[in-house]
C-alpha angles and dihedrals in degrees: 000000000000117000120213118212117239129192134197133194098279091052095068145037131203113248111237114243135194109283132196090192111117096180130023088228085075090070123094120218097188112136145154121269092184140345093292106016122082128192133201093222127030098238131112123183112230123254093243125134091234093048118035131042126124098297093055092042092052092049096049093043089054088053091052102263133090137248125216112217109225119242100227092103132082114275091255093046092051092046089050090054089054090049091051090056093047092049094046097076109016113126088211118028113215118212095008117204115268141178135199122250094241093065120099127251087247089058090051093048092049092047094048092048092049092051094038094234135133101220146020134213114234117223136179126238089279092053093251117146113256103157150335132243125199139176090274092056092050098043111116091349121141105267091218094058120101126254090242089064095060108023124112106247103186097069121185107226140175134208119264108265096038113155122247092245091053090048091051090051092052094046091051096042094053096033092234133138101208128054116189116208116218138177127234091279095051097254115146113252101168149323134245120196131192089233092058092050091049093048090051090057096040096053107043092159095055120133108241141178123234090277093055094255124134116269116247137171133199135205128234131186132232100243139059117353100011094123093048089046092048091052093050093047093049091048089052089056106263108168094204139011124218119208099219117206131134093226105041096172091078140103090251092058097041094048091047091052091050093047094049092047091049092050096040108023093174093053115118099229130197123184140181169036105220133142106196139068090241091052090051093048094049091053091047091052088051090059110264123155095210136009126224112218127201136087118188095346100112122110094247098027115113098180091121091053096044100039104020088231133124146087124242105262102240092051091045092053093047094049094046094043091060090057091043090055091052092051096037091239123134125238124224116206107217120185142016096055108137100151141022086256091061089050091050091052091049091052093045089051091059108276115134094203139012124225113214130192117154093044090059097040116102094034129124090255097051117094119262138053129283111255125202121217124171090345094307127108124232144169128209116255121180142169115250090235092053122118093250092050091048090052090046090056090052090049090055091049101043105020097244144047118210132184086224083086118091099257091197084077087071105076100192119211095179141044137223125237144175108239124196116264107258107187121228121003090221091078092050092051090050090054092047095049092042091053093050091048089053089047090055091052092051088054091049090243131137095192139029094251089051091051090051088055095044100039120119120182127207120197122239108209119240098347094115091049091055090049092052090050091051092050091049090054093049094054100034092108094056105039099088108096098206096047099044096088092049092049091050094048092048091051092048091050092052091050092047092243099118120084106207094191094055093032095222138099123264091202130005095205100132122170116232112251 
């Protein structure tokens, strides 16, 4: 049997080249996410339930990248997350949320909280504008009172098509924050807010669609309701869909790609994960607009331990990028990125973008609450093939997860960890982009495509082997399939998180051994 050599990020370094760059600000990080979507920075937040919902997607879009909303939500919940992103940075909000005057203040508060907004337009039964209600109107009001009792009736409006400068003048003149746009008959056509105008000025590098709204993607699965989910996400404004499956070089993935493309031919579709040139080519032939590369390379992924399968990430990216170049389809490196240097190597090897998960977990913008243990703050971060995530998916599907199930049926390929609280993701993105800009300058490149042409790698002997040995040691306690459930239950019992009477967990926040 012939053995092929595989390399990962720690196995190589980029050889420094002559550079005429005097400041890293002279570099340009623009790149392609997919066949028809461009980004201003080469970073994508991972579609993981402890990484990307609307807050993370908004933050990374403002920085110039894109976030992929995870799929472990109901269809409506996931679509709402997409809508939140789209409404967070639109200069003019189309179809703004409204309520009728006969609803209660409690109804308005619940609706505003669900949509994550600070005010509602009030309309009559014919959908004509009759008022506006904001946080200030609702503050300390009796929740049983009607909207008509507290709403502002004399609403300052503007005609649909008003310029931004004219809108700013009106907002300032009347000391208001929201400017409804109406037609000649008084029907609501849109909404401009002072916050949206400010955001547009504060984030000049933001990635936007053709309507000026932040870019956002969303993940779908390969079974069950994926077509219904795809339709709802696209209607909500998702710019791209990601077919999310651990083993993307499979009939399930390929048939799903074909079905989505047949139903929604204009959909910008990404699929993965794969780790070989053949896997990339088969997905490209099926109709994808980008391929996600990486099997077993993530920081909390144990696919290689459980299944014995995988390809070292740098080799996987290089092999797939060659095929991508032939087909004109970008490659996304997904997994194994621990530093800006790793990201730079992935880009130099041919990836157009880099998907990051662990580096963004534990931030303010990642889902979940901050936990305190021994005076230190943490957030849960887990692989989407972990036992807890698998059980969470079942809970979404069936309404409950019980330990009466045979947990050996859940063959986990990821683990769960408590990661240190990191503050805002904005600072992390600045470090990542700054590191890549410096990496470009060391390669004598002004752009990512130029770096890919100029890049020269030199191998560092045995570093990758040591890294693999370290990883094996860290996960040795969780890599036995049959014992994983027992280990988890024992840990939960010790932490007081397992309810023996109900035979289910109260919280699946388990610290990595």
